[in-house]
N, C-alpha and C positions, 0 to 999 in steps of 0.2 A: 529646526528649535534641538540642538548642544542637550544630551540631555540633560545635564546638572540642572535648565532650565524647567526639563519641561516633565521634574518630581514624578509622581504616581501613572504618569497618562501614557497610556502605551497607545501610537498611533499606529492603523491598519490599514494598505491601502488591499485594494482587488478591482482589477475591472474581469470583464464578462456580462451576461446576464442581469441590468440589478435590482430585474422584478421575478428574476428566477428564486423557490424556495433554497435548494440547495444550496445555491453559488454565496446570498443570505447567511446559511446558518454557518458556511466557511468562515466567510466574515463576522460571525458571534456578533450578529446585532442581536440576536433576542438577549445579550448578557451585558453590550457596553453602554454607557451612561451622554453618549453623543452619536451622533451622524452627523456626514458634510456629504450632499450628491451635489456634484460639479453638473456644469450643462456643455451637452454636449458640440453647441454651439459655438461662434464667436461672433462676437462683437460685428465682424465682416459679413459674417452672414447673412443670406436675405431675410425678408419676414415670415414666409415661409417655415426656412430650417428650426427660426427664434423655435416655434409656436412646436414643434414637434421636437425641440429642445424642451422646453418649457411640458410637453404635456410626457416624456419619459419621468421628465424628473418630479412629476406628481405621483406616477405609476407606481418609480420606485419607493416614496415615500406612505404611496397606500402596499405596498407588498413590508413593505420594515413593518409596518405599523402590524399586516397580519400577524407575522412570525411574534411578535409577540403577545404570552401569553401573560406576563403578566403587568401590576398596576405599577413600578417602578417607571419614574419621572424620565425620559426621555423625549433632549435636544434636539431637534434634526435643525438645520442652517439648508437650504439648499439656494442655488443660484439660476433665477429664474430672468426672461425680457423681460 
């Protein structure tokens, strides 16, 4: 997305353990307004891989929620199967 279209939005991408409080602090999830959790499986993967991907997404959402200690609204979008 071109910078002019983002206005004041900053997009931060990270890889690593998404359930690690240290990694989540590095990604500044304690101050962000939105989080997008991508699946670790693809459409072509089998049902077991998709179930594991969904479990990881849920674990990430719980870790993000646990990292935040304020009452500000947080938008979370997760890719699940």
